[in-house]
Each structure stands twice: as C-alpha cells, then as structure tokens.
C-alpha positions in Angstrom: 27.1 18.8 -18.0 24.9 19.6 -21.4 20.9 19.1 -21.7 19.5 16.5 -23.0 16.8 17.4 -25.4 16.2 14.1 -26.0 15.1 13.0 -22.6 11.6 13.2 -20.5 13.1 15.4 -17.7 11.9 18.9 -18.1 15.8 21.0 -18.1 15.9 21.9 -14.2 15.3 18.4 -13.4 18.5 17.6 -15.2 20.2 20.7 -13.4 19.2 19.5 -10.3 19.7 15.4 -11.0 23.2 16.7 -12.1 24.7 18.8 -9.1 22.8 16.4 -6.4 24.6 13.4 -8.4 28.2 15.3 -7.1 26.9 16.7 -3.9 26.6 13.1 -3.2 29.5 12.0 -5.0 32.0 15.0 -3.5 32.7 15.6 -6.9 31.2 19.3 -5.5 32.3 19.2 -1.8 31.1 21.1 1.1 31.8 24.9 1.9 31.8 25.2 -2.1 29.8 27.4 -4.3 27.6 26.4 -7.7 27.6 28.1 -11.0 25.9 32.0 -10.6 22.7 31.6 -12.6 23.2 33.5 -15.5 26.7 32.2 -15.3 24.9 28.6 -16.2 22.2 30.1 -17.9 24.2 31.3 -20.9 26.2 28.2 -21.1 23.3 25.7 -21.0 21.8 28.4 -23.5 18.7 27.6 -21.4 16.6 30.6 -19.4 17.1 31.6 -16.1 14.1 30.6 -14.7 14.7 26.8 -15.3 18.6 27.0 -13.6 16.9 29.0 -10.8 14.0 26.4 -10.4 16.9 23.7 -10.0 18.8 25.8 -7.9 15.8 26.5 -5.5 15.1 22.0 -4.9 18.8 21.8 -3.3 17.9 25.1 -0.9 14.4 23.0 -0.2 16.0 19.4 0.2 19.3 21.0 2.4 21.6 20.0 0.2 23.2 23.8 -1.1 22.4 27.7 0.9 21.8 30.6 -0.8 23.6 33.5 0.6 23.2 37.3 0.2 26.5 38.5 -1.4 27.7 34.6 -1.8 25.2 33.7 -4.5 24.9 29.3 -3.5 26.9 27.5 -0.7 27.6 23.7 -0.8 26.6 22.0 2.4 27.7 19.3 4.6 25.4 17.2 3.7 27.5 14.7 6.8 24.5 16.5 8.9 21.4 16.0 6.8 20.3 11.9 8.2 20.5 13.7 12.3 19.0 17.1 11.6 16.6 15.0 9.4 16.6 12.0 12.3 15.4 15.2 15.0 13.6 16.4 13.2 10.8 13.2 13.0 11.3 12.5 15.7 10.2 16.0 17.6 7.5 15.8 15.5 5.9 12.4 16.9 3.4 13.3 19.1 3.4 11.3 22.2 1.2 8.6 21.6 3.7 6.9 19.7 5.3 3.7 20.2 9.1 4.2 20.7 10.3 3.4 18.2 12.9 -0.2 18.2 15.4 -0.9 16.5 13.8 -4.6 15.0 10.3 -3.4 13.6 8.9 -6.3 12.5 5.6 -4.2 11.4 3.4 -4.6 8.4 1.9 -2.3 5.8 4.1 0.5 5.8 6.9 0.4 3.0 10.8 0.9 3.4 11.6 4.1 4.4 12.8 5.4 0.2 9.9 3.3 -2.0 7.9 6.0 -3.2 9.3 6.9 -6.2 9.8 10.2 -5.2 11.6 12.2 -8.3 9.4 10.6 -10.9 6.0 11.7 -8.8 7.6 15.1 -8.6 8.7 15.1 -11.9 5.3 14.2 -13.1 3.6 16.4 -11.2 5.2 20.0 -12.3 5.2 18.8 -15.6 1.4 19.1 -14.9 1.1 21.6 -13.1 4.0 23.7 -15.0 1.4 22.7 -18.7 -1.9 24.9 -20.7 -4.5 22.7 -19.7 -4.8 22.2 -16.0 -8.5 24.3 -15.9 -9.9 21.0 -13.7 -7.8 22.3 -11.0 -10.4 25.5 -11.1 -13.2 22.7 -10.7 -15.0 19.9 -9.3 -14.7 16.8 -10.8 -15.9 14.4 -11.7 -17.1 12.2 -8.2 -16.3 8.6 -9.7 -13.0 9.7 -10.5 -10.3 11.5 -13.4 -11.7 9.6 -16.2 -8.2 8.6 -17.9 -7.2 7.3 -14.2 -11.0 4.4 -14.6 -10.2 3.7 -18.1 -6.2 2.5 -17.5 -7.7 0.8 -14.4 -10.4 -1.2 -16.2 -7.7 -1.3 -19.5 -5.1 -3.1 -16.6 -7.5 -5.1 -15.3 -8.3 -6.6 -18.8 -4.9 -7.1 -19.5 -3.4 -8.2 -16.3 -6.3 -10.1 -14.7 -9.2 -11.0 -17.4 -11.9 -8.6 -15.5 -13.9 -7.1 -18.1 -15.7 -4.0 -17.2 -16.3 -0.4 -19.0 -13.8 2.9 -17.0 -18.0 4.2 -16.1 -18.0 0.4 -13.9 -14.7 2.1 -11.8 -14.9 4.1 -8.8 -12.0 5.8 -7.2 -12.7 6.6 -3.2 -9.8 7.2 -0.7 -8.7 4.0 0.7 -11.1 0.9 1.5 -12.3 2.1 4.3 -13.8 5.0 3.0 -14.6 2.2 0.0 -17.0 0.6 2.2 -18.7 2.8 3.9 -19.5 4.5 0.7 -20.3 0.8 -1.1 -23.1 0.1 2.3 -24.7 2.8 1.6 -26.0 1.0 -1.7 -27.9 -1.6 1.7 -30.2 -1.5 4.5 -28.4 -1.8 7.5 -32.2 -2.9 8.9 -33.0 -5.9 6.7 -29.1 -6.5 5.0 -27.4 -9.1 7.0 -23.2 -8.9 6.0 -21.2 -11.2 6.6 -17.3 -11.1 6.9 -13.8 -14.2 7.6 -13.2 -14.4 11.1 -10.5 -13.7 11.6 -10.3 -11.1 9.4 -9.3 -6.8 8.7 -10.3 -5.1 12.1 -10.5 -1.8 9.7 -13.2 -3.4 8.0 -15.4 -5.1 10.8 -15.1 -1.5 12.4 -16.5 0.5 9.9 -19.7 -2.2 9.9 -19.7 -1.9 13.2 -20.2 2.0 12.7 -22.5 1.6 10.1 -25.3 -0.2 12.3 -25.6 -3.5 10.0 -25.7 -6.8 11.2 -22.8 -8.8 11.0 -22.3 -12.7 10.6 -18.5 -13.7 10.9 -17.1 -17.8 8.5 -14.4 -19.6 10.0 -12.1 -19.7 8.1 -9.5 -21.5 10.7 -10.7 -24.3 12.2 -11.5 -27.0 10.1 -11.6 -27.6 6.4 -14.2 -26.0 4.4 -16.0 -24.6 7.5 -16.0 -21.3 5.8 -18.1 -22.1 3.0 -20.0 -24.3 5.5 -20.7 -20.5 7.6 -21.6 -19.3 4.1 -24.0 -21.4 2.9 -25.9 -20.7 6.2 -26.3 -17.3 6.6 -28.8 -15.2 4.5 -26.6 -12.4 4.5 -26.6 -9.9 1.5 -22.8 -9.5 1.5 -20.1 -10.9 2.5 -16.2 -9.3 2.2 -13.6 -11.0 1.5 -9.4 -11.8 0.6 -9.5 -14.7 -1.7 -6.0 -14.1 -3.0 -4.4 -13.7 0.7 -6.8 -14.0 3.3 -5.6 -11.3 6.3 -4.3 -12.4 8.1 -3.9 -15.8 7.5 -2.2 -14.7 3.9 -4.3 -18.6 3.0 -5.4 -18.8 -0.8 -9.1 -19.2 -1.6 -9.0 -22.9 -3.7 -10.9 -23.1 -6.7 -13.7 -25.4 -5.2 -14.5 -22.9 -2.5 -14.6 -19.9 -5.2 -17.3 -21.4 -7.2 -19.5 -22.6 -4.3 -19.4 -19.2 -2.7 -20.1 -17.9 -6.2 -23.2 -20.0 -6.6 -24.2 -19.6 -3.6 -24.0 -15.2 -4.0 -26.2 -16.9 -7.0 -28.7 -18.5 -5.0 -29.7 -16.3 -2.8 -29.0 -12.7 -4.7 -26.1 -11.7 -2.8 -22.4 -9.5 -3.5 -19.6 -10.3 -2.9 -16.7 -7.5 -2.0 -13.5 -8.9 -2.7 -10.6 -7.3 -1.7 -7.8 -8.0 -4.5 -5.3 -6.0 -2.1 -1.9 -8.0 -2.2 -2.7 -9.5 -5.1 0.7 -8.7 -6.8 3.0 -10.0 -4.5 2.8 -13.9 -4.5 6.4 -15.8 -4.1 5.6 -19.4 -4.8 2.3 -19.8 -7.0 0.9 -18.7 -9.7 -2.3 -16.5 -8.9 -6.0 -18.0 -9.3 -8.3 -15.5 -11.5 -10.2 -13.1 -9.2 -13.5 -14.1 -8.4 -15.1 -11.4 -10.4 -13.8 -13.4 -13.8 -16.4 -15.7 -12.6 -19.5 -13.7 -12.3 -18.7 -9.8 -12.9 -23.0 -9.5 -11.3 -22.6 -10.5 -8.1 -18.5 -9.9 -7.5 -17.6 -6.5 -6.8 -13.7 -5.4 -7.4 -11.5 -3.9 -5.3 -8.1 -2.9 -5.2 -5.7 -0.6 -3.8 -2.7 1.8 -4.9 -1.6 1.4 -1.5 1.0 -1.7 -1.3 2.3 -1.6 -4.8 2.7 3.0 -4.8 2.5 4.4 -1.4 -0.4 4.1 1.3 0.1 7.8 1.9 -2.0 8.1 -1.6 -5.2 6.8 -0.1 -5.8 5.5 -3.3 -8.3 2.6 -4.0 -11.1 1.8 -6.5 -14.5 0.0 -6.5 -15.7 -2.2 -9.7 -19.3 -2.2 -9.3 -21.4 -4.8 -11.2 -24.1 -2.7 -13.3 -26.9 -3.1 -11.0 -25.2 -1.8 -8.5 -23.3 1.6 -10.6 -27.1 2.7 -11.4 -28.0 2.9 -8.0 -24.3 4.6 -7.0 -25.0 6.6 -9.4 -28.1 7.1 -7.8 -27.0 7.6 -4.5 -24.0 10.3 -4.5 -25.0 11.8 -7.5 -24.5 15.5 -5.7 -21.4 14.7 -4.2 -17.7 15.7 -4.6 -15.0 13.5 -6.1 -12.4 11.2 -2.9 -9.1 12.0 -4.2 -7.8 15.0 -4.9 -7.7 15.6 -8.7 -3.8 16.1 -8.7 -3.5 12.9 -6.9 -5.8 11.1 -10.0 -3.8 12.8 -12.8 -0.7 12.5 -11.4 -0.5 8.7 -11.0 -2.5 8.2 -14.2 0.9 9.1 -16.7 2.8 7.2 -14.2 0.6 4.2 -15.1 0.2 4.9 -19.1 4.8 5.9 -19.1 4.9 2.4 -17.0 6.5 3.9 -14.1 4.5 1.9 -12.3 5.0 -1.7 -13.9 9.0 -1.2 -13.1 8.2 -0.1 -9.9 6.0 -2.8 -9.0 8.9 -5.2 -10.6 11.7 -3.8 -8.6 9.3 -4.6 -5.4 8.6 -8.0 -6.0 11.4 -8.5 -6.1 12.8 -7.5 -3.3 9.7 -8.5 -1.1 10.3 -12.4 -2.1 13.9 -12.0 -1.2 12.6 -10.9 2.5 10.0 -13.2 2.5 11.9 -16.7 1.7 15.0 -14.8 4.3 12.7 -14.0 7.1 11.1 -17.7 6.4 15.0 -19.0 6.3 15.8 -17.3 9.7 12.2 -18.3 11.4 13.1 -21.5 10.7 17.1 -21.6 11.0 16.9 -20.5 14.9 13.4 -21.1 15.7 12.9 -24.9 14.3 10.1 -27.0 15.8 10.0 -24.3 19.1 7.7 -22.4 16.2 4.6 -23.6 13.5 5.0 -20.7 10.5 1.6 -20.0 8.7 3.0 -19.2 5.7 1.7 -19.9 2.1 3.9 -17.4 -0.4 1.4 -14.3 -0.4 1.4 -10.9 1.3 4.0 -8.6 2.7 3.9 -10.9 6.5 3.8 -14.2 7.9 2.5 -15.4 11.0 4.7 -17.7 13.8 2.5 -19.1 15.9 4.5 -20.3 19.3 4.2 -23.7 20.4 5.1 -23.3 24.4 1.4 -21.9 25.4 2.8 -18.1 25.7 0.1 -15.9 25.5 0.3 -12.9 23.0 0.9 -10.2 25.2 4.0 -12.4 26.4 6.0 -13.2 23.6 5.5 -9.1 22.8 6.7 -8.0 25.3 10.0 -10.3 25.7 10.5 -9.3 21.7 10.7 -5.2 23.2 12.8 -6.0 25.9 15.3 -6.8 23.8 14.3 -3.8 21.1 12.5 -6.4 18.5 8.8 -5.4 17.7 6.3 -7.9 16.6 2.8 -7.0 16.3 -0.9 -9.3 18.3 -3.0 -11.0 16.4 -6.2 -11.0 18.5 -7.2 -8.5 16.8 -8.0 -9.8 13.9 -10.0 -12.6 15.7 -14.0 -12.6 17.0 -13.8 -15.5 19.0 -11.9 -15.3 21.5 -11.6 -18.3 22.1 -10.0 -19.5 18.7 -7.1 -21.7 18.2 -3.9 -19.4 17.1 -3.6 -17.3 20.9 0.2 -18.0 20.8 0.3 -16.2 17.2 2.3 -13.3 16.4 1.7 -11.3 13.2 5.9 -10.5 11.4 5.9 -8.1 8.8 9.1 -7.5 6.1 7.0 -4.7 4.3 9.0 -2.1 6.2 11.9 -3.3 7.5 15.6 -3.5 5.8 16.7 -6.6 4.0 20.0 -6.2 6.6 17.5 -6.2 9.2 16.1 -8.9 9.1 18.6 -11.4 9.9 19.9 -10.1 12.9 15.9 -9.0 13.8 15.3 -12.5 14.4 17.9 -13.6 16.2 17.8 -11.0 18.6 13.5 -12.3 19.0 15.4 -15.6 19.3 17.2 -14.4 21.6 13.9 -12.5 23.2 12.2 -15.9 23.1 14.2 -19.2 23.6 17.4 -16.9 25.0 19.8 -18.8 23.0 
C-alpha cells in the first residue's frame, strides 16, 4: 500500500480503509496478523502514532484484536453481525415493540444510511486542528455563524429564499424549535391554528404551552382548509405546504395566496414546516411560502431526513420583527445544539458531501416509492385506496371494507408485518379515513418491500 498525499483523507484513515477493505474481502484472512506498527510506519514513512490510530479504529470495530506478544490479530468477521444483533437486542427496553420481519416504519432511516466514515473523518480533522478554542467556550446561542451563513446561501440558491445569516436560528429539532418560538407569543391572547389531521408532536407542544388551538380541515371538502383559516383569528398557524403531514398533499398556488393574504390582513404569522421538500417523485416543488412574504412567514427546516434524525438539528428563519423579539427573549440562552455537531455539519455541507449524500437518498427513495405503490396496486387492487401525491417517505392506505385501523394493524402483526395507525394525527374522532393506515418506506430495505406487501395482502385478504 501507499499513502496518497493529495487525498482529502488523513493518513491514518487511508491505512484504516486499506485494511478494512482487505479484511472484508478476504485478502487478509482471519487469524492472520497486521504488520507491526514500527515496521509499517517505516515502510510508509509516517509516524507510529498514525499507524496506531488506524489500528485502534480496527480494534474498536472488531476487525482485529490486540494481543500482548502477538501484535494485532485479524478476527473472524462472520460473527460481527450476530454479536451486534445480540447486543442491540439486549439493550432494548421492555417498552420497545418487538421487531417484525417487515416494518413499514416512517421517520427512521434505513440502517447504514448515515455517512459515518465521512462524518468521522471531518470530526477527527476538526478535533486534531489547532483552532478549536471554541470547544472551551459557550458559543453563539443562535448557532455557529458559518453554519447559519451556509444555510442562508443554500436557501437562496435552491429555494429562492432571501435571508441574512443572522435570521437563521439553529435549534435542536422540530419540537424545541416550536416551543421556543411560542415564547414570542402570548398564550392568554394569541390563538394558534394547525392542520387537521396534522403532526401530533406539534399539537402536543402547543397543548403543553397552554395555547388555545383551532384546527383547520385539510381532507373533508375542497378549500375547506382555507375557509377554516379565514374564519379564525389566529395569530400563528402551523402548516406543511410542501408535503402535508400525514396526507402528503401539496398546497396549491391559489390556497397559498389566500393564506398569505389572510396573514397580512390579520397581522398573523405562518410557520412553514418544509421538512420533506427534498423528497418528491412526480412534480417539481412549488416555491416556499416564505418567498411570497418573508415578513409574514417563519420558515423551518431540518436535517433529520437528509442527514440523520439522531443529529437533532433544525433551524428557523425568522422575519426581522420576530428576530428582534427572539434576541431579547433569549439574550441569556446557551446554544441549542453542541458546537462540534454544528461545525462538522458545516464542513459536511461546504465540501459537497451533503449534496452527494442527498442525491443518493433521493434516488433510492424514488425507487422505494415506485416499488411500494406498484406492489400495493398489484396485490390489493380496488380493495384499497392509496393516498399518494409523490412526496414524502410514506403513503396512506385506505382499506375500503370497513375494518378499523386496530383490526388492520393486528392482522398485519399476525403475519409479521408492521404498519401504523393514523388516528393519532386527527383531532376529530369521526374523520373520513377511519380505515386508513400509514405505510412508510424510509427505513425498510428496498428488497423487502415487495415480499412485505405480499405478506400484508395475505394478512388482510387471505391471498
């Protein structure tokens, strides 16, 4: 092997990659030994610490073992998957649902999606750099400036949103974002509106913050939603116009214009949650509401679906009037997201890793979406209605024979398939989609979709 001085990977990472690849493909068989640290360092003309850092990574991941007197011995990696599965199973809490063969979950990403190697390389480079004084201080409560500037630039280039970096506020997820945003409003006088059905986690935040809530129907009749909005005197409304959750509907241009007109007329603000805009499989996305009136729309984005839900990182773009109020309210606040996560994400975006990673996800999710819809139509035909609009990471399946969601979910579980209820997203108990379940594809393996749907068809219809 040789070290590439022109590579963006540090030397220790190149050494790690070489042996990791060799052990995985069998070039270096089990029970063999790695070269001694001194010998390899002399051969590659690098420091012993560099070689040792690479070997330690291999030890941590179970590919080699350090044995006194024997050096670094290659392990039998056939057992790694079983050990990992056993460890994961033993770590589960009693409250966790048992695993099913086919889990059509929504929200989590497919195992192995997170770009761990790139993320670790950037992290190591930052921690080993000389300019990490920020790690010893309390940094900007609104977020790292470079990250905010990168987000503002990308919003301008990809979504037509014009904003300054100081308007971008880094937050620790959707719920904390909304909870903090509500501090700028008065629960005694300000009514808050949201969609019905709608994201239940947001509804819980509003309820816990003791705001009065009015709900606007997005399903029953054409334009009923905007009629409900125009009939209320809310000060803030939460909407998901790019991919309405959970119906995946897209808010049309006419309705967007009427919503903006309502906000201006009533001195109200629109909280635009644009969380699944990146995943569209049929049509081009409409411009965000924020582009229509940046003084009335609070834009909210997240990295949960495009990078990792475990990062717990989102952001708000505040109108100037609310930004001033925010800075006064949180003048003594601490950062909502750790410094290291922010600076790593900044590098991840600036160096183009996020763009490449997102393109891969978009391609894979488009295939998954098409495979899922085709399998549902082929196996169940006119006995179901598929509520699909070519957006997001799930579809809704309405079973037309009158069975309840609980009956459908129980029947699926009996055949080792998990689908999810949608009643939780409704406020009204007499809603028109009582037999509608959520079938997600963000976490399931692509090759499991067809057999999973076939098992679901057998569970529901005996075929």
